[in-house]
Structure formats: C-alpha cells, structure tokens
C-alpha positions in Angstrom: 5.0 5.1 33.3 1.7 6.8 31.5 1.7 7.2 28.1 -1.7 9.1 26.4 -2.6 7.6 23.2 -3.8 10.8 20.8 -5.4 11.1 17.4 -3.6 13.9 14.8 -5.6 16.5 13.3 -4.4 19.6 10.5 -2.0 21.3 13.1 -0.3 19.4 15.9 2.5 19.3 14.2 4.6 20.5 17.0 3.2 17.3 19.1 5.8 15.5 17.1 9.0 17.3 17.7 10.5 15.4 20.0 9.9 11.2 18.9 11.9 8.1 20.3 14.3 5.4 18.7 12.4 3.4 15.8 8.4 5.3 16.7 9.3 5.7 12.5 11.7 4.2 10.0 13.1 7.9 8.9 12.9 10.9 10.3 10.1 13.0 10.0 9.9 16.0 8.8 7.3 18.6 9.3 5.9 19.1 5.6 6.1 15.8 5.0 3.9 15.2 8.9 1.3 18.6 7.9 0.3 17.7 4.5 0.1 14.4 6.2 -2.7 15.3 8.7 -4.8 17.4 6.0 -5.0 15.7 3.8 -9.1 14.0 3.6 -8.2 10.0 4.9 -5.1 10.9 6.7 -4.9 9.3 10.2 -2.2 9.4 12.3 -2.3 8.3 16.1 0.7 8.9 18.0 1.7 7.5 21.9 2.6 10.2 23.9 5.0 10.0 27.0 6.0 13.2 28.8 5.7 15.3 25.3 8.2 12.1 24.2 6.4 9.8 21.2 7.5 6.6 22.3 4.3 4.5 19.3 3.0 5.9 16.3 -0.1 4.3 13.9 -0.9 6.1 10.4 -3.9 5.0 7.7 -5.1 5.5 4.7 -8.6 5.3 3.2 -8.7 3.0 -0.1 -12.4 4.2 -0.9 -13.3 2.0 -4.2 -16.0 1.9 -6.6 -17.0 -1.9 -6.3 -15.7 -2.4 -3.2 -16.9 -1.7 0.5 -14.5 1.2 1.9 -11.1 -0.2 4.0 -9.0 1.2 6.0 -5.1 0.5 5.6 -2.5 -0.2 8.2 -0.1 2.0 6.9 2.4 2.3 9.6 2.5 0.7 13.4 5.5 2.0 15.1 6.5 1.7 18.9 9.6 2.3 19.9 11.7 -0.9 22.0 11.9 0.9 25.4 7.9 0.9 24.8 6.9 -2.2 23.6 4.7 -5.2 25.1 3.0 -3.0 27.1 -0.5 -3.1 25.3 1.0 0.9 23.0 0.2 -0.3 19.7 -2.9 -2.7 20.3 -4.1 0.8 21.7 -3.9 2.5 18.7 -4.9 -0.2 16.5 -8.0 0.1 18.9 -7.9 4.1 18.2 -7.6 3.3 14.6 -10.2 0.1 13.9 -12.8 3.1 15.4 -12.2 5.9 12.9 -12.1 3.3 10.1 -16.3 3.0 12.2 -16.3 6.2 12.4 -15.7 7.0 8.6 -17.7 4.5 6.9 -14.8 1.9 6.2 -16.2 -1.7 6.7 -12.8 -3.6 6.4 -9.1 -3.0 7.8 -5.5 -4.2 6.7 -2.0 -4.0 7.5 0.5 -5.6 6.4 4.2 -7.0 7.6 6.9 -9.1 6.7 7.3 -12.5 7.3 9.9 -12.5 9.9 8.6 -9.7 12.1 7.0 -12.1 14.7 5.8 -9.5 16.9 3.7 -8.0 14.5 2.0 -10.8 13.8 1.9 -11.5 17.4 -0.6 -8.7 17.7 -2.4 -9.5 14.5 -2.8 -12.5 14.9 -4.2 -11.0 19.1 -6.8 -9.2 17.8 -8.5 -12.0 16.0 -7.5 -12.1 12.2 -5.6 -14.3 9.9 -2.6 -13.9 7.8 -3.2 -14.8 3.9 -0.9 -15.0 1.2 0.3 -12.2 0.5 3.1 -10.3 -2.9 4.3 -7.1 -3.1 6.1 -5.4 -5.9 7.3 -2.0 -5.5 8.1 0.5 -8.6 10.4 3.1 -7.9 8.2 6.5 -9.5 
C-alpha cells in the first residue's frame, strides 16, 4: 500500500476531508484545522493513502526566555489498519527535521504508561521515558 507523508500548510484544509478511523481523537472541524495551520509555530504532518488521511502528527514550538526552543509533539495517530508499517516513525522523522529547521534543540512527547505501541515507537528513536505528572484544568 502506497502512503505519502506530507506536511500541511495553511490552505491545505481540503486534504483532511477524508480521514480513516482512529487517526484523530475527535472529528476534525474545518475551522479549527484552518486556525491551527495558520498559527505560527504550529505544524502538522499527515500520511495519505488514496487521498485518505491514515496518519497524523501535530507539533507546536515552545519558545522560552531561559531555555532552548523545543518542539512539543502534541499528537501522533495512525489508523489501526495502517499501524506497524513505519508510518508514525516517518512522520516523526519529518517533524524532527522541521523542528531542527525552526531552531529547536529538543523535542518531547508524552503518552500514557499503558500505551505500549507508542512507548515502543518513542524508545526505538533513542528516547528514554522520564517520570512525569500531568494536571488538566478545564477553562
């Protein structure tokens, strides 16, 4: 199966009209996607198979006054029918390249402790899990 890895830019909204199962957590809203792609420091990579999005990787640059710029990998998702084919790894490689091109010196990503597939992917790229506690506030 031929899969194309592609970076999305502002105006590429139409490429995300057809999305395979479980690529995103929720249905993609056109207004939110357009705002995301138009925002400086926001990046999205998709994997396309026959004009259907079968994978996505989204990231944001965090710039700090006292630390190096870092690329926060916000989401990585691949439809179950396309998992274990190297798609997530390829999307991460492209995203890391974007981060380097944008002057980032680090990239980071989080996942749930029981997400074995994600942890395997991230550790295969040379990362070591760090202890981390997250708090969520409803605004």
